[in-house]
Steps between C-alpha positions, in 0.01 A plus 500: 500500500189444287160579664381140467819377669461751786133399546590128517766562766260716701230230497750226586631699796147560622414130475815403687401726789168316549490208747465159344149354517487267798271204574335713768410770248355240263303339781354836605388561142303174495217479412434761235178338373231257624608157624294184446472234770384173345286301744470137378165436669146641455394820679356487849710237678764549768784526246315766303422696818867495604611611154260795506609594850865518393423666167321785676792550738759492221296741285489752783864440594655519153264743329398278210201265464564133581224334301362152573455265204332170587621216275360178652521150357725197480545475874649857499746403224339718231552821693852401601598437139372846404756650739778261396458624140475870594790745458722503811460873555307512828168592339348151511496334842353174629295432809671171590270237651646233727369240256804557276704273730264209433442574132866441421437130568130473416538626143759314295476704179505863607638751252707662774706418806381722783826505696699575183262747337351711782696735726350502852467856629324485836284268703175661614350269757443146613188345643407168651263240379253379758409136552124510545234233528125463470323558830352149502846339518572380852866604490552831674882502501776393263592194715134391503480551122810288437372225729162497324659496154725207593203309640300570181748486210366636172169610653578870536479734202747788466388795289737725305476799269626285214768248408838646588353797688655603833211340688566174315875474546487613863237232562726244334789611722276447804403152378864407445628629834219340701473177296124523450282419200237746375316534170588819311203690353615790276272797429522788256608752760479552872142632520328177390738294716405705805129477414513119484705486821227693681239275338672179609581364153869504605647487849826700493648786300839672526381846407697822455399693811342803325255269317363350821548768765137614498370140503726418795389806695135427420537144633416341165815284499736385776861616472733233638835660423696744286788375290761765583773453760339763723136562584318750281405839640162484327409178689731504804316222685548250216812283553754414233526162329862499617387484863386145420719414199850635579661689213183538295492838329330627188356827381408695193676821406510779244763728357602723213734404216611620159657356185854380556761762399286784634758763608630447852435862598131467411476176697665671798265799479189282493631276778554798729164656422307174544677427829421855614138435410495185710605713798215746442238467779206516259637223279594288803146537632348404164726195476397400852135520393585244231676273750828581326840588647739756341817317398764745373806348333791611286492385135778247571321356804173482309668308218660254746160451662335419165772249413462324837119488478518364144717213624275429799174481307658316210577213739141494631349506151720217376441288812122549476505436121301819434437565134320789332271377224 
């Protein structure tokens, strides 16, 4: 037998004796270089804080840097499109804001379809909005507020963080389910909306809880209710809207996604590690400080949740005739 022939057979036999590479082996090898998490909002807000919290945990857990890249603009659509166009290799991830479920209806000419183009990996947390009013308003409970609004149609002003923002569409859901008439006053973000609420320029604001927690505790605004089905641990004495309006439930949420066709083993690895992070006492405590609740899900459950929320808010947006200019 020629030497080259003997060498080939020797190498082939050696290769055959090795175990086939399994999905588990590939998952353990990931990541081998830094991973980017695109955050489609500016630095400093609740979404950015949550992204940095998870990126630090994942960096320590997986031994590679998870780097935050803020790409704000277009109602979060600019950052989302960056991830949609990225290679599906697990090295570009998306901090998913809950606004994606409304944007599917608000924006008619998007260059992507979120449900089709993004693979949900793991939900991070959910948090309530809080229905809060200016201190000069006589209403001290949700029933009193509804009664006052019905007796004074069109005289109350409802602030929001912008047209189509969570505070806007949750306020519209409240108007629809209680059959009251209020004037919508959109602002460029939650901070100016909260400032004018405290100043009395507007009377009510459905604010994401982290934005208003300090103002509530300082007695600068009056919290009437939270919008989740259960009371919030950060403000346990504040009732839910549902205690007055049966079935009312709304909240904002955040999660992690990747380009569709990202390998299933990478998705599974990240899902497990993120869910493990949500069980970590330090992360749970930090989320509690933000008024947020850890909400672990499987990728399949997270995708079903996004589909259901997209349908729910699409109905509200169409019924309220909300349009983004």
